[in-house]
C-alpha positions as CSV (number, residue, x, y, z in Angstrom):
1,X,-38.3,-20.1,-2.8
2,X,-34.2,-20.0,-3.4
3,X,-34.8,-23.1,-5.8
4,X,-37.7,-21.3,-8.0
5,X,-35.0,-18.7,-8.4
6,X,-32.4,-20.4,-10.2
7,X,-34.2,-23.4,-11.9
8,X,-34.9,-21.3,-15.1
9,X,-31.5,-20.0,-15.5
10,X,-29.7,-23.4,-15.1
11,X,-32.1,-25.7,-17.7
12,X,-29.3,-25.9,-20.5
13,X,-29.0,-29.4,-20.4
14,X,-27.8,-29.4,-24.8
15,X,-23.8,-28.5,-25.8
16,X,-24.0,-25.3,-27.1
17,X,-20.8,-26.6,-29.3
18,X,-22.4,-30.0,-30.5
19,X,-26.2,-29.5,-31.7
20,X,-28.6,-32.0,-30.0
21,X,-25.2,-33.5,-27.8
22,X,-26.4,-33.9,-24.4
23,X,-24.5,-32.8,-21.9
24,X,-23.5,-36.0,-19.8
25,X,-20.2,-35.1,-18.2
26,X,-18.1,-32.7,-16.2
27,X,-14.6,-31.8,-17.2
28,X,-12.9,-31.0,-13.7
29,X,-9.7,-29.3,-15.8
30,X,-12.0,-26.4,-17.6
31,X,-14.4,-27.1,-14.5
32,X,-17.7,-27.3,-17.1
33,X,-20.7,-29.7,-18.5
34,X,-19.3,-31.3,-21.6
35,X,-20.8,-34.2,-24.3
36,X,-19.2,-37.3,-25.6
37,X,-17.9,-34.9,-28.6
38,X,-16.4,-32.6,-26.1
39,X,-14.4,-35.7,-24.7
40,X,-13.3,-36.8,-28.4
41,X,-11.9,-33.3,-29.4
42,X,-10.8,-30.7,-27.5
43,X,-11.4,-32.3,-23.8
44,X,-9.5,-35.7,-24.8
45,X,-6.8,-35.1,-22.5
46,X,-8.2,-33.5,-19.6
47,X,-9.7,-35.5,-16.3
48,X,-13.5,-35.8,-16.2
49,X,-16.3,-37.5,-14.7
50,X,-20.2,-38.8,-15.9
51,X,-22.5,-36.3,-14.6
52,X,-23.5,-39.2,-12.0
53,X,-20.3,-39.9,-10.4
54,X,-19.5,-36.2,-9.8
55,X,-23.4,-35.6,-8.2
56,X,-22.7,-38.6,-5.5
57,X,-18.8,-36.8,-4.8
58,X,-20.9,-33.0,-4.8
59,X,-23.9,-34.0,-2.7
60,X,-22.1,-35.5,0.1
61,X,-19.7,-32.2,-0.1
62,X,-21.3,-29.2,-0.9
63,X,-24.1,-28.8,1.9
64,X,-21.3,-28.9,4.4
65,X,-19.3,-26.0,1.9
66,X,-21.7,-23.9,2.4
67,X,-22.2,-24.4,5.8
68,X,-18.4,-23.1,5.5
69,X,-19.0,-19.8,3.5
70,X,-22.3,-18.7,5.3
71,X,-20.0,-19.4,8.3
72,X,-16.8,-18.0,8.1
73,X,-16.4,-15.7,4.4
74,X,-20.2,-14.4,4.6
75,X,-19.1,-12.9,7.8
76,X,-16.3,-11.2,6.3
77,X,-18.1,-10.0,3.0
78,X,-20.6,-8.4,5.6
79,X,-17.9,-6.7,7.2
80,X,-16.0,-5.4,3.9
81,X,-19.9,-4.1,3.6
82,X,-19.7,-2.1,6.8
83,X,-16.7,-0.7,6.0
84,X,-17.5,0.5,2.6
85,X,-20.3,2.2,4.6
86,X,-18.1,3.8,7.1
87,X,-15.9,5.0,4.4
88,X,-18.9,7.0,3.0
89,X,-19.9,8.1,6.6
90,X,-16.2,9.3,7.0
91,X,-16.1,11.3,3.6
92,X,-18.8,13.1,4.7
93,X,-17.3,14.1,8.3
94,X,-14.2,15.0,6.1
95,X,-16.1,17.3,4.2
96,X,-18.1,18.9,6.8
97,X,-14.4,19.4,8.9
98,X,-13.2,20.9,5.4
99,X,-16.4,23.2,5.4
100,X,-16.1,23.9,8.8
101,X,-12.8,25.2,8.3
102,X,-13.2,27.2,5.5
103,X,-16.6,28.8,6.7
104,X,-14.6,29.7,10.1
105,X,-11.4,31.7,7.9
106,X,-14.2,33.1,5.7
107,X,-15.3,36.0,7.9
108,X,-11.4,37.3,8.3
109,X,-11.5,38.1,5.1
110,X,-13.1,40.7,2.6
111,X,-16.2,40.0,0.7
112,X,-14.4,39.8,-2.7
113,X,-13.3,36.6,-1.9
114,X,-16.3,34.7,-0.9
115,X,-16.3,33.6,-4.0
116,X,-13.0,31.8,-3.8
117,X,-14.3,30.1,-0.4
118,X,-17.3,28.7,-2.3
119,X,-15.0,27.8,-5.2
120,X,-13.0,25.8,-2.5
121,X,-16.1,24.1,-1.1
122,X,-17.4,22.8,-4.2
123,X,-14.1,21.5,-5.0
124,X,-13.8,19.4,-1.8
125,X,-17.5,18.2,-2.2
126,X,-16.8,17.4,-5.7
127,X,-14.3,15.8,-4.5
128,X,-15.8,13.5,-1.1
129,X,-19.1,12.9,-3.7
130,X,-16.5,11.3,-6.4
131,X,-14.9,9.4,-3.7
132,X,-18.3,8.5,-2.0
133,X,-19.6,7.4,-5.4
134,X,-16.5,4.7,-5.6
135,X,-17.0,3.5,-2.2
136,X,-20.8,3.3,-2.8
137,X,-20.3,1.4,-6.2
138,X,-17.9,-1.3,-4.4
139,X,-20.3,-1.6,-1.3
140,X,-23.6,-2.1,-4.2
141,X,-21.4,-4.8,-6.0
142,X,-20.4,-6.8,-3.0
143,X,-23.7,-6.5,-1.5
144,X,-25.2,-7.6,-4.7
145,X,-22.9,-11.1,-4.4
146,X,-23.3,-11.1,-0.4
147,X,-27.2,-11.6,-1.2
148,X,-26.9,-13.4,-4.0
149,X,-24.1,-15.8,-2.0
150,X,-26.7,-16.1,1.1
151,X,-29.4,-17.3,-1.4
152,X,-27.9,-20.1,-3.2
153,X,-25.8,-21.4,-0.3
154,X,-28.9,-21.7,1.6
155,X,-30.7,-23.5,-1.1
156,X,-27.6,-26.1,-2.0
157,X,-27.8,-26.7,1.8
158,X,-31.6,-27.3,2.4
159,X,-32.2,-28.1,-1.0
160,X,-29.8,-30.3,-2.1
161,X,-31.5,-33.8,-2.5
162,X,-34.4,-32.3,-4.2
163,X,-33.0,-29.8,-7.0
164,X,-32.5,-31.0,-10.7
165,X,-29.4,-32.7,-11.3
166,X,-27.7,-29.8,-14.1
167,X,-29.0,-27.3,-11.3
168,X,-26.7,-28.5,-9.1
169,X,-23.7,-28.0,-10.7
170,X,-24.5,-25.2,-12.4
171,X,-25.1,-23.3,-9.3
172,X,-22.2,-24.9,-7.7
173,X,-20.2,-23.3,-10.5
174,X,-21.7,-19.7,-10.3
175,X,-21.6,-20.2,-6.7
176,X,-17.6,-20.1,-6.7
177,X,-17.7,-17.9,-9.8
178,X,-19.1,-15.3,-7.6
179,X,-17.5,-16.5,-3.9
180,X,-14.3,-15.6,-6.0
181,X,-15.5,-12.3,-7.4
182,X,-16.8,-11.4,-3.6
183,X,-13.5,-12.0,-2.0
184,X,-11.5,-9.9,-4.2
185,X,-13.6,-7.3,-2.8
186,X,-11.4,-5.3,0.2
187,X,-12.0,-1.6,1.2
188,X,-8.5,-1.5,1.5
189,X,-7.8,-1.3,-2.0
190,X,-9.5,2.1,-2.7
191,X,-8.7,5.0,-0.8
192,X,-9.3,8.2,-1.4
193,X,-8.8,11.7,0.7
194,X,-9.3,15.4,0.4
195,X,-7.8,17.4,3.4
196,X,-7.8,21.2,3.3
197,X,-5.3,23.1,5.0
198,X,-6.0,27.0,5.9
199,X,-3.3,29.2,4.5
200,X,-2.0,32.7,6.3
201,X,-3.3,36.1,5.1
202,X,-1.5,37.4,2.1
203,X,-3.3,40.4,0.0
204,X,-1.3,39.9,-2.7
205,X,-1.9,35.9,-3.5
206,X,-5.8,35.9,-2.6
207,X,-5.0,31.7,-3.3
208,X,-2.7,31.5,-0.8
209,X,-4.6,33.7,1.9
210,X,-7.4,31.0,1.5
211,X,-5.1,27.5,1.5
212,X,-4.5,24.6,-0.2
213,X,-6.8,21.9,-0.9
214,X,-4.7,18.7,-0.5
215,X,-6.2,15.7,-2.4
216,X,-4.6,12.2,-2.6
217,X,-5.7,8.7,-4.1
218,X,-4.1,5.6,-3.2
219,X,-5.7,2.5,-5.1
220,X,-4.2,-0.9,-4.8
221,X,-3.1,-2.7,-8.0
222,X,-0.8,-5.5,-6.9
223,X,-0.6,-7.3,-3.3
224,X,2.9,-10.1,-3.4
225,X,3.1,-12.3,-0.6
226,X,6.2,-14.4,-1.6
227,X,7.9,-13.6,1.5
228,X,7.9,-14.8,5.2
229,X,10.5,-11.8,6.6
230,X,10.6,-8.1,7.3
231,X,11.0,-6.2,4.1
232,X,13.7,-3.6,5.2
233,X,14.5,-2.1,1.8
234,X,12.6,-1.3,-1.4
235,X,13.5,0.8,-4.1
236,X,11.5,1.0,-7.6
237,X,13.8,0.5,-10.3
238,X,11.5,1.5,-13.1
239,X,7.7,2.3,-13.4
240,X,7.0,-1.3,-13.4
241,X,9.8,-3.4,-11.3
242,X,11.5,-2.7,-7.5
243,X,14.1,-3.7,-5.9
244,X,13.5,-5.8,-2.8
245,X,15.1,-6.7,0.3
246,X,14.0,-8.8,2.6
247,X,15.2,-9.3,6.4
248,X,18.7,-11.6,6.9
249,X,18.6,-12.2,3.3
250,X,21.5,-11.7,1.4
251,X,20.1,-11.2,-1.5
252,X,18.4,-8.1,-3.7
253,X,15.3,-9.6,-5.5
254,X,14.1,-7.3,-8.9
255,X,10.6,-7.4,-8.3
256,X,7.8,-7.1,-11.5
257,X,4.3,-5.8,-9.9
258,X,3.2,-9.2,-10.2
259,X,5.4,-10.2,-8.0
260,X,7.8,-12.5,-10.2
261,X,11.0,-12.5,-9.4
262,X,12.7,-10.7,-12.7
263,X,16.3,-11.3,-11.1
264,X,18.5,-12.0,-7.7
265,X,21.6,-10.9,-7.2
266,X,23.9,-11.4,-3.8
267,X,24.8,-8.6,-1.6
268,X,27.1,-7.6,1.3
269,X,25.0,-4.6,1.8
270,X,22.5,-3.9,4.4
271,X,20.3,-0.8,1.9
272,X,20.7,-0.1,-1.4
273,X,19.5,3.0,-4.0
274,X,19.6,2.6,-7.6
275,X,21.2,5.9,-9.0
276,X,20.1,7.8,-12.0
277,X,22.1,5.5,-14.0
278,X,20.8,2.3,-12.9
279,X,23.7,1.6,-10.6
280,X,22.9,-0.2,-7.4
281,X,24.7,2.0,-4.6
282,X,24.7,-0.7,-1.1
283,X,25.5,0.7,2.2
284,X,28.3,-2.3,3.6
285,X,27.8,-1.9,7.5
286,X,30.7,-4.6,8.3
287,X,32.9,-2.9,5.8
288,X,32.1,0.4,6.6
289,X,32.1,1.6,2.8
290,X,29.5,2.6,0.5
291,X,29.8,0.1,-2.7
292,X,28.3,-0.5,-6.6
293,X,26.8,-3.9,-7.3
294,X,27.6,-4.3,-11.0
295,X,25.1,-6.1,-13.2
296,X,27.3,-9.3,-12.9
297,X,27.0,-9.2,-9.7
298,X,30.8,-7.9,-8.7
299,X,30.6,-5.5,-5.8
300,X,33.1,-2.6,-6.1
301,X,34.2,-0.3,-3.2
302,X,33.5,3.2,-3.8
303,X,34.6,4.9,-0.7
304,X,35.2,3.9,2.8
305,X,33.6,6.0,5.9
306,X,36.7,5.6,7.9
307,X,35.5,5.2,11.6
308,X,31.8,5.1,11.0
309,X,29.5,2.9,9.7
310,X,26.7,3.2,7.2
311,X,23.9,2.1,7.9
312,X,21.1,3.3,5.8
313,X,21.1,5.2,2.4
314,X,19.2,7.3,0.0
315,X,18.5,8.9,-2.9
316,X,18.6,13.3,-3.3
317,X,17.3,15.5,-6.1
318,X,20.8,15.8,-7.8
319,X,21.9,12.2,-7.3
320,X,24.3,12.9,-4.7
321,X,23.4,10.5,-1.8
322,X,22.2,11.0,2.0
323,X,24.2,8.6,4.3
324,X,23.2,7.7,8.1
325,X,26.1,7.1,9.6
326,X,26.8,5.6,13.3
327,X,29.6,4.9,15.9
328,X,30.1,1.4,17.4
329,X,28.2,2.6,20.8
330,X,24.8,1.8,22.2
331,X,22.4,2.0,20.2
332,X,20.2,4.5,22.3
333,X,23.2,5.5,25.0
334,X,24.6,8.7,23.8
335,X,27.6,9.8,25.4
336,X,29.7,12.5,24.5
337,X,31.9,10.7,22.1
338,X,29.0,9.2,20.7
339,X,28.6,10.1,16.8
340,X,25.3,9.7,14.8
341,X,25.4,11.6,11.9
342,X,23.6,12.0,8.3
343,X,26.0,13.5,5.6
344,X,25.5,14.5,2.3
345,X,27.7,13.1,-0.4
346,X,28.9,12.9,-3.8
347,X,28.9,8.9,-5.3
348,X,32.6,9.4,-4.8
349,X,32.7,9.9,-1.4
350,X,33.1,14.0,-0.8
351,X,31.5,15.3,2.1
352,X,29.3,18.3,1.2
353,X,27.3,18.3,4.6
354,X,27.5,16.9,7.7
355,X,24.1,17.0,10.2
356,X,25.2,16.4,13.4
357,X,24.5,19.3,15.7
358,X,21.8,22.0,15.7
359,X,22.4,25.4,15.2
360,X,24.4,26.3,18.7
361,X,27.6,23.8,17.9
362,X,26.5,21.4,20.6
363,X,22.8,20.0,20.7
364,X,22.7,16.6,19.4
365,X,20.1,16.6,16.2
366,X,19.7,12.4,16.4
367,X,19.4,9.7,19.3
368,X,20.2,7.1,16.8
369,X,19.6,8.4,12.8
370,X,17.5,6.2,10.5
371,X,15.7,6.7,7.3
372,X,16.1,9.8,5.0
373,X,14.4,11.5,2.4
374,X,15.1,15.0,0.4
375,X,12.3,16.6,-0.9
376,X,12.3,18.8,-4.2
377,X,12.5,21.9,-1.9
378,X,16.1,20.5,-1.1
379,X,14.6,19.6,2.7
380,X,16.0,17.0,4.3
381,X,14.6,14.3,6.7
382,X,15.6,12.5,9.1
383,X,13.7,9.6,11.3
384,X,15.3,9.5,14.1
385,X,14.8,7.1,16.9
386,X,14.7,8.0,20.5
387,X,14.1,4.2,21.4
388,X,13.5,0.8,20.8
389,X,9.6,2.2,20.8
390,X,9.6,5.8,19.9
391,X,10.7,8.2,17.4
392,X,10.3,11.4,15.2
393,X,10.8,12.9,12.3
394,X,13.4,15.7,12.1
395,X,12.9,18.2,9.1
396,X,16.0,20.4,8.6
397,X,16.9,22.8,5.9
398,X,19.7,22.0,3.2
399,X,22.3,24.0,5.4
400,X,21.0,22.4,8.6
401,X,18.8,24.2,10.0
402,X,15.8,22.8,11.9
403,X,12.6,23.3,10.2
404,X,10.2,21.6,12.0
405,X,9.9,18.4,14.4
406,X,6.9,15.9,14.2
407,X,6.3,13.5,17.0
408,X,2.6,12.6,16.3
409,X,1.3,15.6,17.2
410,X,-2.4,15.5,17.9
411,X,-2.8,11.8,16.8
412,X,-5.1,9.5,19.1
413,X,-2.0,7.2,20.2
414,X,0.5,8.4,22.6
415,X,3.0,6.3,21.3
416,X,4.8,7.0,17.9
417,X,7.1,4.8,16.1
418,X,8.0,5.8,12.8
419,X,10.8,3.8,10.2
420,X,10.7,4.8,6.9
421,X,10.1,8.7,5.1
422,X,8.9,9.4,1.4
423,X,8.9,12.5,0.0
424,X,6.1,13.1,-3.2
425,X,6.7,15.3,-6.5
426,X,4.5,17.8,-4.1
427,X,6.8,17.8,-1.5
428,X,4.3,16.3,1.0
429,X,6.0,13.8,3.4
430,X,4.7,10.0,3.8
431,X,6.2,8.1,6.6
432,X,5.3,4.7,8.1
433,X,4.4,4.1,11.4
434,X,4.4,0.7,14.0
435,X,1.6,1.6,16.3
436,X,-0.7,3.2,14.1
437,X,-0.5,0.5,11.5
438,X,-0.6,3.3,8.9
439,X,1.4,5.8,6.4
440,X,0.9,9.1,7.6
441,X,1.3,12.3,5.6
442,X,2.6,15.6,6.3
443,X,2.0,19.1,4.3
444,X,6.4,20.2,3.7
445,X,5.5,22.3,6.3
446,X,5.2,19.7,9.1
447,X,1.2,19.8,9.0
448,X,-0.8,16.3,9.7
449,X,-2.9,15.7,6.3
450,X,-4.2,12.7,6.9
451,X,-3.6,8.4,7.2
452,X,-2.8,7.8,3.7
453,X,-3.4,3.9,4.4
454,X,-4.2,2.2,7.2
455,X,-4.4,-1.4,7.9
456,X,-5.9,-3.2,10.5
457,X,-3.9,-6.6,10.5
458,X,-0.8,-5.3,8.1
459,X,2.4,-3.0,9.6
460,X,4.2,-0.8,7.0
461,X,7.9,-1.0,7.4
462,X,9.3,0.6,3.9
463,X,7.7,3.4,1.5
464,X,8.7,4.6,-2.3
465,X,7.4,6.5,-4.6
466,X,8.5,6.0,-8.6
467,X,6.0,8.1,-11.0
468,X,2.4,7.3,-10.0
469,X,3.5,3.7,-8.4
470,X,3.8,3.9,-4.6
471,X,5.8,0.5,-3.0
472,X,5.1,-0.4,0.2
473,X,6.8,-3.4,2.3
474,X,5.1,-4.9,5.4
475,X,6.5,-6.4,8.6
476,X,4.7,-9.9,7.8
477,X,6.4,-9.7,3.7
478,X,4.5,-8.4,1.9
479,X,4.5,-6.3,-0.7
480,X,1.6,-4.0,-2.0
481,X,2.0,-1.7,-5.0
482,X,-0.9,1.4,-5.6
483,X,-1.3,4.0,-7.7
484,X,-1.0,6.9,-6.3
485,X,-2.6,10.5,-7.3
486,X,-2.5,13.8,-6.2
């Protein structure tokens, strides 16, 4: 039966470029059948064999290859089918949760605002249906390819000695083409999340009274797999490229979205940012200084940080910098004389604000301050590591008052270890978290919204946003670039 399905579409025997010339050879370079004229002309320098010779090899190897595809590749592809189905179900669940929240809140409002509730529900439904349609389309596309591969590999495996020679070659080529397309399908590449967050009662602002819909979508554009160690820093320089630093590597690399290294520069710095003027600003732990790396790879020290060591550095909204500073003491053994500080500075070293203690002037804000970020409201977000396997996010007002602390509240895992933090243009907070293997998203007020991206095998380590591009570096050295819509 499988043979009859494919015989008709693989019936071509005559060269389409040279009339009446029989296709009696196979060009390995171009992966296509050719005639004698083809060999003499455009394929003259290519690697080719006669149909008879190549079929001898194919008849021996192809059944085993088909068994391998069915045993190893098809189960993975069918798993992706299940994941697309699960994403559709998750959208239904999420929509019902959002709808339930809206309908539960509806009772406390006057009849005149019922229409606003219905509008919000409709928006949630439209977003969910749009997301489901993407997953459904991908599911159907992958399903067709899986069904095709199942049939054709069975045919090539079981009927290899009875199929016409040309059919075998045509079926093999189409099988490879379809397998390549099928393997490009991954549910991780398509994530769309709509979350409704209930607002506070305010008779003057009905929209805020009902709440706000947070709708986010990330679509993987590129995966770069050229490094084998942890990506410890990733800072976009433009819409198309970013500076990347790999653990224990004394160089920084300017990568484009395709993974090409456009520039490699040696640097003594541990962490880096790019200023609005295009300079690379470095934190040099061993020297205890903040430096600028010039385009000709000269490091110019702009100022030292006295007795404290600058570990990490980030940009602010007005081109100042946030610097994480620690003393030389034990990482998590905090004693009365310990210094664990985040400072807002100018690029010339002027200290604008020091974040070290709470309002009482005695209680420490941090055990071991890590990555920092500032949002457009000038809130300062600081990852605070409590031990080598736990941490929290501390968010401060610009003047140093604690706005909120987030410890993974309400999540399934009791363990919570964030590493990097970033803010988007809507002041929402993104943070990478070790145990959930996910990028968490919070509202600017500290409410958990969703896991923006979650991975089965990869552990996200650092994250950065430039325009509508989200760059993420992983523990295993991979880099992913997403289109980030909100």
